[in-house]
C-alpha positions as CSV (number, residue, x, y, z in Angstrom):
1,X,112.7,34.6,-101.1
2,X,115.0,35.6,-98.2
3,X,115.6,39.3,-97.7
4,X,119.1,40.5,-98.3
5,X,120.7,42.1,-95.3
6,X,121.5,45.7,-96.1
7,X,125.0,46.7,-95.1
8,X,125.8,50.1,-93.7
9,X,127.0,52.5,-96.3
10,X,128.7,54.5,-93.5
11,X,129.9,53.5,-90.1
12,X,127.2,53.6,-87.4
13,X,126.9,56.8,-85.3
14,X,129.5,56.5,-82.5
15,X,131.6,53.9,-84.3
16,X,134.7,55.4,-82.7
17,X,133.3,54.6,-79.2
18,X,132.4,51.1,-80.2
19,X,135.9,50.5,-81.5
20,X,137.5,51.6,-78.3
21,X,138.0,50.2,-74.9
22,X,135.5,51.8,-72.6
23,X,134.2,51.0,-69.1
24,X,130.6,51.0,-67.9
25,X,130.4,51.1,-64.1
26,X,128.2,52.0,-61.2
27,X,130.7,54.4,-59.5
28,X,129.1,57.6,-58.2
29,X,130.7,60.6,-59.6
30,X,128.8,63.4,-58.0
31,X,128.6,63.8,-54.2
32,X,126.2,66.0,-52.2
33,X,126.0,67.2,-48.6
34,X,124.0,64.8,-46.4
35,X,121.1,67.3,-46.4
36,X,120.9,67.3,-50.2
37,X,121.3,63.5,-50.3
38,X,118.3,63.2,-48.1
39,X,116.3,65.5,-50.4
40,X,117.4,63.5,-53.4
41,X,116.3,60.3,-51.8
42,X,112.8,61.7,-51.5
43,X,112.8,63.5,-54.9
44,X,114.1,60.8,-57.2
45,X,111.3,58.3,-56.7
46,X,108.8,61.1,-57.4
47,X,110.6,62.0,-60.6
48,X,110.6,58.3,-61.7
49,X,106.9,58.1,-60.9
50,X,106.2,61.1,-63.1
51,X,105.3,63.4,-60.3
52,X,107.0,66.4,-61.7
53,X,105.4,69.1,-59.5
54,X,106.3,67.4,-56.3
55,X,109.8,66.6,-57.5
56,X,110.3,70.2,-58.7
57,X,109.7,71.6,-55.2
58,X,112.3,69.3,-53.8
59,X,114.9,69.9,-56.5
60,X,114.5,73.7,-56.0
61,X,115.0,73.2,-52.3
62,X,118.2,71.2,-52.9
63,X,119.4,73.9,-55.3
64,X,119.2,76.5,-52.6
65,X,121.8,74.4,-50.7
66,X,123.9,73.5,-53.7
67,X,123.1,76.2,-56.4
68,X,125.2,75.2,-59.4
69,X,125.2,71.5,-59.4
70,X,124.6,69.8,-62.8
71,X,122.7,66.8,-61.6
72,X,120.3,68.8,-59.5
73,X,119.7,71.2,-62.4
74,X,119.2,68.3,-64.8
75,X,116.7,66.7,-62.5
76,X,114.8,70.0,-62.2
77,X,114.7,70.2,-66.0
78,X,113.2,66.7,-66.1
79,X,110.7,67.6,-63.4
80,X,109.6,70.7,-65.4
81,X,109.3,68.7,-68.7
82,X,107.1,66.2,-66.9
83,X,104.8,69.1,-66.2
84,X,104.7,70.1,-69.8
85,X,107.2,72.9,-69.4
86,X,109.5,71.6,-72.1
87,X,110.9,74.9,-73.1
88,X,111.8,75.7,-69.5
89,X,113.5,72.3,-69.1
90,X,115.4,72.8,-72.3
91,X,116.6,76.2,-71.2
92,X,118.0,74.6,-68.1
93,X,119.7,71.9,-70.2
94,X,121.3,74.6,-72.3
95,X,122.5,76.4,-69.2
96,X,124.0,73.2,-67.9
97,X,125.8,72.6,-71.2
98,X,127.3,76.1,-71.1
99,X,128.5,75.7,-67.5
100,X,129.4,72.0,-67.7
101,X,130.1,71.1,-71.4
102,X,131.0,67.5,-70.6
103,X,127.8,66.8,-68.7
104,X,126.3,63.9,-70.7
105,X,122.7,64.3,-69.6
106,X,122.4,67.8,-70.8
107,X,124.0,66.9,-74.2
108,X,121.7,64.0,-74.7
109,X,118.6,65.9,-73.6
110,X,119.4,68.7,-76.1
111,X,120.2,66.0,-78.8
112,X,116.8,64.4,-78.2
113,X,115.1,67.8,-78.6
114,X,117.1,68.5,-81.8
115,X,116.1,65.1,-83.2
116,X,112.4,65.8,-82.6
117,X,112.9,69.0,-84.5
118,X,114.4,67.0,-87.3
119,X,117.7,68.8,-86.8
120,X,119.9,65.7,-87.0
121,X,123.0,67.7,-87.7
122,X,122.7,69.6,-84.4
123,X,121.9,66.3,-82.6
124,X,125.1,64.7,-84.0
125,X,127.1,67.8,-83.1
126,X,125.9,67.4,-79.5
127,X,126.5,63.7,-79.3
128,X,129.9,63.5,-81.0
129,X,132.1,64.8,-78.1
130,X,130.7,61.9,-76.0
131,X,132.3,59.3,-78.3
132,X,135.8,60.2,-77.0
133,X,134.9,59.3,-73.4
134,X,136.2,56.0,-72.0
135,X,134.2,55.7,-68.8
136,X,130.4,55.9,-68.2
137,X,128.2,55.4,-65.2
138,X,125.5,52.9,-66.1
139,X,122.9,55.7,-66.1
140,X,125.0,57.7,-68.5
141,X,125.5,54.7,-70.8
142,X,121.7,54.0,-70.8
143,X,120.9,57.6,-71.8
144,X,123.6,57.6,-74.5
145,X,122.5,54.3,-76.0
146,X,118.9,55.5,-76.0
147,X,119.9,58.7,-77.9
148,X,122.0,56.7,-80.4
149,X,119.3,54.2,-81.0
150,X,116.7,57.0,-81.5
151,X,119.1,58.9,-83.8
152,X,119.7,55.7,-85.9
153,X,116.0,54.9,-86.1
154,X,114.9,58.4,-87.0
155,X,117.6,58.6,-89.7
156,X,116.6,55.1,-91.0
157,X,119.9,53.5,-90.0
158,X,118.3,50.3,-88.7
159,X,121.5,48.3,-88.6
160,X,123.2,51.0,-86.5
161,X,120.2,51.0,-84.1
162,X,120.6,47.2,-83.8
163,X,124.3,47.6,-83.1
164,X,123.6,50.1,-80.3
165,X,120.7,48.0,-78.9
166,X,123.1,45.0,-78.6
167,X,125.8,47.1,-77.1
168,X,123.3,48.4,-74.5
169,X,121.9,45.1,-73.6
170,X,125.3,43.7,-72.5
171,X,125.9,45.9,-69.4
172,X,122.2,46.4,-68.6
173,X,120.1,43.5,-70.0
174,X,117.1,44.0,-67.7
175,X,116.6,47.7,-68.5
176,X,112.9,48.2,-69.4
177,X,113.8,50.7,-72.1
178,X,115.3,47.8,-74.1
179,X,111.8,46.4,-74.6
180,X,110.6,49.8,-75.8
181,X,113.3,50.1,-78.4
182,X,112.9,46.5,-79.5
183,X,109.2,47.2,-80.2
184,X,110.0,50.5,-81.9
185,X,112.7,49.0,-84.1
186,X,110.2,46.3,-85.3
187,X,107.6,49.0,-86.1
188,X,110.2,51.1,-88.0
189,X,111.3,48.1,-90.0
190,X,107.7,47.2,-90.9
191,X,107.0,50.8,-91.8
192,X,110.0,50.8,-94.1
193,X,109.0,47.5,-95.7
194,X,105.4,48.7,-96.2
195,X,103.7,46.5,-93.7
């Protein structure tokens, strides 16, 4: 017997964003001095490779040249978290949010932390202001979609997770995180259905 498709009893998280005209682009929004750019060129591959300690040293060096820069602070937070210093990383994210309330990466980092503490109300409160934005850098959109899929899966809103998965795969179809969430979604559905 075919399974009936369950309809959403409420709109998916971020429905107001999905129903609006928004742009995803690759336009750089934050500019650094040439010296800091050079440090970033060295630090970012280390961060992506999971070498948090080496990346931390470089981000701290960059922050001595540009002390209150949200992307440098955010990257330092990630480098610390890679080293298991999660509380230190979250403290930096909280500071970024206070100084730069519109900085998407701090909001999503704190929302992920709230979700992992089962505080979905706080996570939603952190994510909601992002739904009024109408322009996203591709990296911002990737992080936002990741957070919305995770929120949807953890709150068992599987159709909402699928909607955001499909919305994400349009602008960035080769993103490796899509494979992760596709696998995770199948596992969640099987768990729900008792497999």
